[in-house]
C-alpha positions, 0 to 999 in steps of 0.5 A: 443054767448050772454053776460053772456054765459059761453062760453065767460068766460076766466078763467086764473089760473097763478102760482097756489099753488102746496100745496093747488092746488090754493084753499087757504085751506090745507088738514086740512081745514085751511088756506094754510101755503105756500100761506097764503090763496091766492092760488097763488104760492109765492115760484117762482117755 
């Protein structure tokens, strides 16, 4: 595979916020109140 080939990319999603599914945005289109917009679960679940 050549450099920049999408097959080389490794995407690691750790502890994604379960409220916003890691997007950082809630269902109303505002900053997620549970993760404060980071997309990372901070409740230790």
